[in-house]
C-alpha positions, 0 to 999 in steps of 0.5 A: 892404980900402982904408981910403978905400972906404966900405962900409955894411952894414945888419945888422938890427934892434936887439932888446930882450930880455925883460930890457930889454937892447938887443942889436945884430945883428953879422954875423960872417964873409962869404958862406955862412959868415956868421952873426949874433951879438947884442952887449948894448948898455950902458944909455946906448943910446937907440933914438930918437936922431935921429943915428947913434950908436956903440952900443958906446961906441967913439967914440974908435975910427976910424969902422969898426965898429958904428953904430946908427940908428933901431933898426937895426944898421949896420956901417961899414968904411973911409971914414976920409978922410970927415968924421963928418958925411959918415959919419952922412949915409951911414948915414942914407941906407943905413938909409932905403934899406933900410927903403924896400926892405923896405916895398916888398917887404912891399907887393908880397907883400901885393898878391900875397896879396890878388890870390890871395884875390880870385881865390878870392873872385871864383869863389865866388858867394853860394848862391841859398838864402843870398841868398833867406834873407838877402833875407827876413830883412832884408826886402829893405831896407838894414840900415843906413838902411832904403832899398829902393833899389839893394840889394846883398848885403854880406859883414859880414866880407869874403871876402878877410879870411876871411868866408864865404858863410853867412847869418850873414855876409851882409846887405843894404845899399844901394849908398851904405851898402855903399860907405861901409862898404867905405871904412872897412875 
């Protein structure tokens, strides 16, 4: 590899073992044969450091090797013509990009799962027998404010979060109380 080409690879989160020792994820090998091994970091490692650090105490070596930033292990290859400031900035950028991509992926998966749950929830109607029982039990009034205007059937635990269409999980709320509740969930 040309020493002038900088390659930064996010290798994973630095983990803290039950023994209190931080461990750095180091990717060994390339392609399908690559594997991750964990190296123990010395006690001087600070996970909250505002700047990328050399977690294995190799400050006197070239920029190649393991770096740590915001609890993330990063491997650097090449880029020896760059200043230390440039290397640190590029490490920060790589970790930021990695974290944003992970967060975007998490949100997309969550949205997909919520859509699937919403489809299931939309198909299941509260049975008439449950509606009648709840109406009589709650006396046709909002259980929060006592209003009899714009009454709605409300799931105490939302169906999307595992709630059911049973008498124990359904109550009467007025439109305003139901919207207020929905905003706080």
